[in-house]
MIDOSE-1310 file (N, C-alpha, C; in nm, 2 decimals, decimal comma, always signed):
residues 167
xxxx	+9,63/+10,63/+8,15/+9,76/+10,58/+8,16/+9,81/+10,58/+8,31; +9,86/+10,46/+8,34/+9,91/+10,45/+8,48/+10,04/+10,53/+8,50; +10,05/+10,58/+8,62/+10,18/+10,65/+8,66/+10,26/+10,54/+8,73; +10,39/+10,55/+8,72/+10,48/+10,45/+8,78/+10,55/+10,52/+8,90
xxxx	+10,57/+10,45/+9,00/+10,64/+10,50/+9,12/+10,78/+10,46/+9,12; +10,87/+10,55/+9,14/+11,01/+10,52/+9,15/+11,04/+10,46/+9,28; +11,11/+10,34/+9,27/+11,15/+10,27/+9,39/+11,30/+10,28/+9,40; +11,35/+10,32/+9,51/+11,49/+10,33/+9,54/+11,53/+10,22/+9,63
xxxx	+11,65/+10,16/+9,61/+11,70/+10,06/+9,70/+11,84/+10,10/+9,74; +11,87/+10,10/+9,87/+12,00/+10,13/+9,92/+12,03/+10,02/+10,03; +12,16/+10,02/+10,07/+12,20/+9,93/+10,18/+12,24/+10,02/+10,30; +12,21/+9,97/+10,41/+12,25/+10,03/+10,54/+12,25/+9,93/+10,65
xxxx	+12,33/+9,95/+10,75/+12,33/+9,87/+10,87/+12,19/+9,88/+10,94; +12,14/+9,77/+10,99/+12,01/+9,77/+11,06/+12,03/+9,84/+11,20; +11,92/+9,89/+11,25/+11,92/+9,95/+11,39/+11,78/+9,94/+11,44; +11,76/+9,90/+11,56/+11,63/+9,89/+11,62/+11,56/+10,03/+11,62
xxxx	+11,64/+10,13/+11,62/+11,58/+10,27/+11,62/+11,58/+10,31/+11,47; +11,48/+10,28/+11,41/+11,46/+10,30/+11,26/+11,51/+10,44/+11,21; +11,48/+10,54/+11,28/+11,50/+10,68/+11,23/+11,65/+10,72/+11,24; +11,73/+10,63/+11,30/+11,88/+10,66/+11,30/+11,95/+10,60/+11,18
xxxx	+11,88/+10,51/+11,11/+11,94/+10,45/+10,99/+11,96/+10,56/+10,88; +12,08/+10,59/+10,84/+12,11/+10,71/+10,75/+12,01/+10,73/+10,64; +11,99/+10,63/+10,55/+11,90/+10,67/+10,44/+11,75/+10,69/+10,48; +11,71/+10,64/+10,59/+11,58/+10,66/+10,64/+11,57/+10,80/+10,70
xxxx	+11,67/+10,84/+10,78/+11,68/+10,98/+10,83/+11,67/+11,08/+10,72; +11,75/+11,05/+10,61/+11,75/+11,14/+10,49/+11,61/+11,15/+10,43; +11,54/+11,04/+10,42/+11,41/+11,04/+10,36/+11,32/+11,13/+10,45; +11,32/+11,11/+10,58/+11,24/+11,19/+10,67/+11,27/+11,34/+10,65
xxxx	+11,40/+11,38/+10,64/+11,44/+11,51/+10,63/+11,39/+11,57/+10,49; +11,40/+11,48/+10,39/+11,35/+11,52/+10,25/+11,21/+11,57/+10,26; +11,13/+11,50/+10,34/+10,98/+11,54/+10,34/+10,95/+11,63/+10,46; +11,06/+11,69/+10,52/+11,04/+11,78/+10,63/+10,97/+11,73/+10,75
xxxx	+10,98/+11,60/+10,77/+10,91/+11,54/+10,88/+10,95/+11,60/+11,01; +10,86/+11,66/+11,09/+10,88/+11,72/+11,21/+10,94/+11,86/+11,20; +10,96/+11,91/+11,08/+11,02/+12,05/+11,06/+10,91/+12,14/+11,01; +10,82/+12,09/+10,93/+10,72/+12,17/+10,86/+10,58/+12,13/+10,91
xxxx	+10,51/+12,21/+10,99/+10,38/+12,17/+11,03/+10,38/+12,08/+11,15; +10,26/+12,02/+11,17/+10,24/+11,93/+11,28/+10,25/+11,78/+11,24; +10,34/+11,71/+11,31/+10,36/+11,57/+11,28/+10,33/+11,49/+11,41; +10,28/+11,37/+11,39/+10,25/+11,28/+11,50/+10,32/+11,14/+11,48
xxxx	+10,35/+11,07/+11,58/+10,42/+10,94/+11,58/+10,36/+10,85/+11,69; +10,27/+10,76/+11,65/+10,21/+10,68/+11,75/+10,29/+10,57/+11,81; +10,40/+10,53/+11,75/+10,50/+10,43/+11,79/+10,64/+10,48/+11,79; +10,66/+10,59/+11,87/+10,78/+10,67/+11,85/+10,91/+10,60/+11,89
xxxx	+10,92/+10,52/+11,98/+11,04/+10,47/+12,03/+11,14/+10,58/+12,05; +11,26/+10,57/+12,01/+11,36/+10,67/+12,03/+11,39/+10,75/+11,89; +11,42/+10,87/+11,90/+11,47/+10,95/+11,78/+11,36/+10,99/+11,68; +11,24/+11,00/+11,72/+11,14/+11,05/+11,63/+11,15/+11,20/+11,61
xxxx	+11,12/+11,24/+11,49/+11,12/+11,38/+11,45/+10,99/+11,45/+11,47; +10,89/+11,38/+11,51/+10,75/+11,43/+11,52/+10,74/+11,53/+11,63; +10,64/+11,62/+11,62/+10,61/+11,72/+11,73/+10,54/+11,65/+11,84; +10,45/+11,56/+11,81/+10,36/+11,49/+11,90/+10,40/+11,34/+11,90
xxxx	+10,45/+11,29/+12,01/+10,50/+11,15/+12,01/+10,43/+11,07/+12,11; +10,43/+10,94/+12,09/+10,36/+10,84/+12,18/+10,44/+10,71/+12,17; +10,45/+10,64/+12,29/+10,50/+10,51/+12,29/+10,44/+10,44/+12,41; +10,39/+10,32/+12,39/+10,33/+10,25/+12,50/+10,42/+10,22/+12,62
xxxx	+10,55/+10,22/+12,59/+10,65/+10,19/+12,70/+10,67/+10,32/+12,78; +10,64/+10,32/+12,91/+10,65/+10,44/+12,99/+10,80/+10,48/+13,01; +10,89/+10,39/+12,98/+11,04/+10,43/+12,99/+11,08/+10,51/+12,87; +11,00/+10,52/+12,77/+11,04/+10,60/+12,65/+10,99/+10,74/+12,67
xxxx	+11,08/+10,84/+12,65/+11,05/+10,98/+12,66/+10,97/+11,02/+12,54; +10,84/+11,05/+12,56/+10,75/+11,09/+12,46/+10,64/+11,18/+12,52; +10,57/+11,24/+12,43/+10,46/+11,33/+12,47/+10,36/+11,25/+12,55; +10,33/+11,13/+12,51/+10,23/+11,04/+12,58/+10,29/+10,90/+12,58
xxxx	+10,24/+10,82/+12,67/+10,27/+10,68/+12,69/+10,14/+10,60/+12,70; +10,07/+10,59/+12,59/+9,94/+10,52/+12,59/+9,94/+10,42/+12,47; +9,84/+10,34/+12,46/+9,82/+10,26/+12,35/+9,81/+10,34/+12,22; +9,87/+10,30/+12,11/+9,88/+10,37/+11,99/+9,74/+10,40/+11,93
xxxx	+9,65/+10,31/+11,93/+9,52/+10,33/+11,88/+9,45/+10,44/+11,96; +9,46/+10,44/+12,09/+9,40/+10,54/+12,17/+9,46/+10,68/+12,14; +9,59/+10,68/+12,12/+9,66/+10,80/+12,08/+9,60/+10,86/+11,95; +9,59/+10,77/+11,85/+9,54/+10,81/+11,72/+9,40/+10,86/+11,73
xxxx	+9,32/+10,79/+11,81/+9,18/+10,83/+11,82/+9,16/+10,97/+11,88; +9,26/+11,01/+11,96/+9,26/+11,15/+12,02/+9,31/+11,26/+11,93; +9,36/+11,23/+11,81/+9,41/+11,33/+11,72/+9,29/+11,40/+11,65; +9,31/+11,53/+11,63/+9,20/+11,61/+11,56/+9,19/+11,57/+11,41
xxxx	+9,07/+11,58/+11,36/+9,04/+11,54/+11,22/+9,12/+11,64/+11,13; +9,18/+11,59/+11,03/+9,24/+11,67/+10,92/+9,34/+11,77/+10,97; +9,41/+11,75/+11,08/+9,50/+11,86/+11,13/+9,64/+11,84/+11,10; +9,69/+11,72/+11,09/+9,83/+11,69/+11,08/+9,89/+11,69/+10,94
xxxx	+10,01/+11,75/+10,93/+10,08/+11,76/+10,81/+10,13/+11,62/+10,77; +10,16/+11,54/+10,87/+10,20/+11,40/+10,85/+10,21/+11,32/+10,97; +10,20/+11,19/+10,95/+10,22/+11,09/+11,06/+10,32/+10,99/+11,02; +10,41/+10,96/+11,12/+10,51/+10,86/+11,10/+10,46/+10,73/+11,16
xxxx	+10,46/+10,62/+11,09/+10,40/+10,50/+11,13/+10,51/+10,39/+11,13; +10,57/+10,37/+11,24/+10,68/+10,27/+11,26/+10,64/+10,17/+11,37; +10,54/+10,09/+11,34/+10,49/+9,99/+11,44/+10,58/+9,87/+11,45; +10,55/+9,78/+11,54/+10,62/+9,65/+11,53/+10,59/+9,59/+11,39
xxxx	+10,70/+9,53/+11,33/+10,68/+9,48/+11,20/+10,62/+9,34/+11,18; +10,61/+9,27/+11,29/+10,55/+9,13/+11,29/+10,47/+9,11/+11,41; +10,39/+9,01/+11,41/+10,31/+8,97/+11,53/+10,40/+8,93/+11,64; +10,51/+8,86/+11,60/+10,61/+8,82/+11,70/+10,67/+8,94/+11,78
xxxx	+10,71/+9,04/+11,70/+10,76/+9,17/+11,76/+10,65/+9,23/+11,85; +10,53/+9,24/+11,79/+10,42/+9,30/+11,86/+10,39/+9,23/+12,00; +10,40/+9,10/+12,00/+10,37/+9,03/+12,13/+10,46/+9,07/+12,24; +10,58/+9,12/+12,21/+10,68/+9,16/+12,31/+10,62/+9,27/+12,39
xxxx	+10,52/+9,34/+12,34/+10,46/+9,45/+12,42/+10,35/+9,40/+12,51; +10,31/+9,27/+12,50/+10,22/+9,22/+12,60/+10,07/+9,26/+12,57; +10,04/+9,31/+12,46/+9,90/+9,35/+12,43/+9,84/+9,25/+12,34; +9,73/+9,18/+12,38/+9,66/+9,08/+12,30/+9,61/+9,14/+12,17
xxxx	+9,57/+9,27/+12,18/+9,51/+9,33/+12,06/+9,61/+9,34/+11,94; +9,74/+9,34/+11,97/+9,84/+9,35/+11,87/+9,84/+9,23/+11,77; +9,78/+9,12/+11,82/+9,77/+9,00/+11,73/+9,65/+9,01/+11,63; +9,57/+9,11/+11,65/+9,45/+9,13/+11,56/+9,48/+9,22/+11,44
xxxx	+9,45/+9,17/+11,32/+9,46/+9,25/+11,20/+9,37/+9,37/+11,21; +9,26/+9,36/+11,28/+9,16/+9,47/+11,30/+9,23/+9,59/+11,37; +9,31/+9,56/+11,47/+9,38/+9,66/+11,54/+9,47/+9,75/+11,45; +9,54/+9,68/+11,36/+9,63/+9,76/+11,27/+9,55/+9,83/+11,16
xxxx	+9,44/+9,78/+11,12/+9,35/+9,85/+11,02/+9,29/+9,97/+11,09; +9,25/+9,96/+11,21/+9,19/+10,07/+11,29/+9,30/+10,18/+11,31; +9,42/+10,14/+11,33/+9,53/+10,24/+11,34/+9,54/+10,32/+11,21; +9,54/+10,25/+11,10/+9,55/+10,32/+10,97/+9,43/+10,40/+10,94
xxxx	+9,31/+10,36/+10,98/+9,19/+10,44/+10,95/+9,20/+10,57/+11,03; +9,25/+10,56/+11,16/+9,26/+10,68/+11,24/+9,37/+10,78/+11,19; +9,48/+10,72/+11,14/+9,58/+10,80/+11,07/+9,52/+10,88/+10,96; +9,45/+10,81/+10,87/+9,39/+10,87/+10,75/+9,30/+10,98/+10,79
xxxx	+9,22/+10,97/+10,89/+9,13/+11,07/+10,94/+9,20/+11,19/+10,99; +9,32/+11,17/+11,06/+9,39/+11,28/+11,12/+9,48/+11,36/+11,03; +9,51/+11,31/+10,91/+9,60/+11,38/+10,82/+9,52/+11,47/+10,73; +9,57/+11,59/+10,72/+9,50/+11,69/+10,63/+9,52/+11,66/+10,48
xxxx	+9,43/+11,71/+10,40/+9,45/+11,69/+10,25/+9,59/+11,75/+10,21; +9,66/+11,67/+10,13/+9,80/+11,71/+10,09/+9,90/+11,66/+10,19; +9,86/+11,61/+10,31/+9,95/+11,57/+10,41/+10,01/+11,43/+10,38; +10,11/+11,39/+10,46/+10,18/+11,27/+10,43/+10,17/+11,16/+10,54
xxxx	+10,17/+11,04/+10,49/+10,18/+10,92/+10,58/+10,31/+10,85/+10,54; +10,41/+10,85/+10,63/+10,53/+10,78/+10,60/+10,54/+10,66/+10,69; +10,53/+10,54/+10,62/+10,52/+10,41/+10,69/+10,64/+10,33/+10,68; +10,67/+10,25/+10,78/+10,79/+10,16/+10,78/+10,74/+10,02/+10,82
xxxx	+10,81/+9,92/+10,76/+10,78/+9,78/+10,79/+10,84/+9,68/+10,69; +10,78/+9,56/+10,68/+10,83/+9,46/+10,59/+10,73/+9,45/+10,48; +10,64/+9,54/+10,45/+10,56/+9,54/+10,34/+10,54/+9,69/+10,29; +10,49/+9,70/+10,17/+10,47/+9,83/+10,11/+10,33/+9,88/+10,10
xxxx	+10,24/+9,82/+10,19/+10,10/+9,85/+10,18/+10,07/+10,00/+10,22; +10,14/+10,06/+10,31/+10,10/+10,20/+10,35/+9,96/+10,21/+10,39; +9,89/+10,32/+10,37/+9,75/+10,34/+10,40/+9,66/+10,31/+10,28; +9,71/+10,33/+10,16/+9,64/+10,28/+10,04/+9,53/+10,38/+9,99
xxxx	+9,50/+10,34/+9,86/+9,40/+10,42/+9,79/+9,26/+10,42/+9,85; +9,22/+10,31/+9,91/+9,09/+10,31/+9,98/+9,07/+10,40/+10,09; +9,18/+10,45/+10,15/+9,18/+10,55/+10,26/+9,21/+10,69/+10,20; +9,22/+10,70/+10,07/+9,24/+10,83/+10,01/+9,39/+10,88/+9,99
xxxx	+9,48/+10,78/+9,98/+9,62/+10,81/+9,97/+9,68/+10,76/+9,84; +9,78/+10,84/+9,78/+9,85/+10,79/+9,67/+10,00/+10,78/+9,70; +10,06/+10,67/+9,66/+10,20/+10,64/+9,68/+10,28/+10,74/+9,60; +10,38/+10,81/+9,67/+10,47/+10,89/+9,59/+10,61/+10,85/+9,60
xxxx	+10,65/+10,76/+9,69/+10,79/+10,71/+9,70/+10,79/+10,59/+9,78; +10,88/+10,50/+9,74/+10,91/+10,38/+9,81/+11,07/+10,37/+9,82; +11,11/+10,35/+9,94/+11,25/+10,33/+9,97/+11,27/+10,19/+10,03; +11,35/+10,10/+9,97/+11,39/+9,97/+10,02/+11,53/+9,99/+10,08
xxxx	+11,54/+9,96/+10,21/+11,67/+9,96/+10,28/+11,71/+9,82/+10,31; +11,80/+9,77/+10,23/+11,85/+9,63/+10,25/+11,95/+9,64/+10,36; +11,95/+9,53/+10,44/+12,05/+9,52/+10,55/+12,14/+9,40/+10,54; +12,13/+9,33/+10,43/+12,23/+9,22/+10,41/+12,20/+9,09/+10,49
xxxx	+12,27/+8,99/+10,45/+12,26/+8,86/+10,52/+12,11/+8,81/+10,52; +12,07/+8,76/+10,64/+11,94/+8,71/+10,66/+11,84/+8,82/+10,71; +11,88/+8,94/+10,72/+11,80/+9,05/+10,77/+11,69/+9,09/+10,66; +11,57/+9,11/+10,70/+11,47/+9,16/+10,61/+11,50/+9,31/+10,58
xxxx	+11,46/+9,35/+10,46/+11,47/+9,49/+10,42/+11,37/+9,57/+10,51; +11,40/+9,69/+10,53/+11,31/+9,79/+10,59/+11,24/+9,86/+10,47; +11,11/+9,85/+10,46/+11,04/+9,91/+10,34/+10,98/+10,04/+10,39; +11,01/+10,15/+10,33/+10,96/+10,28/+10,37/+10,87/+10,33/+10,25
xxxx	+10,75/+10,37/+10,29/+10,65/+10,42/+10,19/+10,62/+10,56/+10,23; +10,60/+10,65/+10,13/+10,56/+10,79/+10,15/+10,43/+10,80/+10,06; +10,32/+10,84/+10,13/+10,20/+10,86/+10,06/+10,14/+11,00/+10,09; +10,07/+11,05/+9,99/+10,01/+11,18/+10,01/+9,86/+11,16/+10,01
xxx	+9,79/+11,24/+10,10/+9,65/+11,23/+10,11/+9,59/+11,32/+10,00; +9,51/+11,26/+9,91/+9,45/+11,33/+9,80/+9,31/+11,38/+9,84; +9,27/+11,49/+9,79/+9,13/+11,54/+9,81/+9,12/+11,63/+9,93
């Protein structure tokens, strides 16, 4: 018998700093992001709750300022309680960072593979974007919650997925 995932939809004003959007911040706090155990954030921008943060932009205050894939490759196997994944949501947004690799689907798949490697069993991947793919079953994760944050008008919803590493 299949289990169904509860999907919640709320409305909130958009903000380029994802983690300041009230229902998203509440979701992060619900899962103790940054409060319980070790959390990493490879695309931290501003306002991340993670203990270990990274942003390619050297003007962003973070633990490191390197390419996200390099950051993820440097993480220890099975160590992290969770990883927050809030990358650019489209190729157009990604191109603003000036990295040719961001146009490659392989780059994004490699980021997800490295995240899966670094999260310990029972740990969480909390992903944000315009799709609900998350890390997926093929990487050993099960979806436990989806939050759709509608922003109204012509704005795309922010789709938040919470997945648990099984095994």
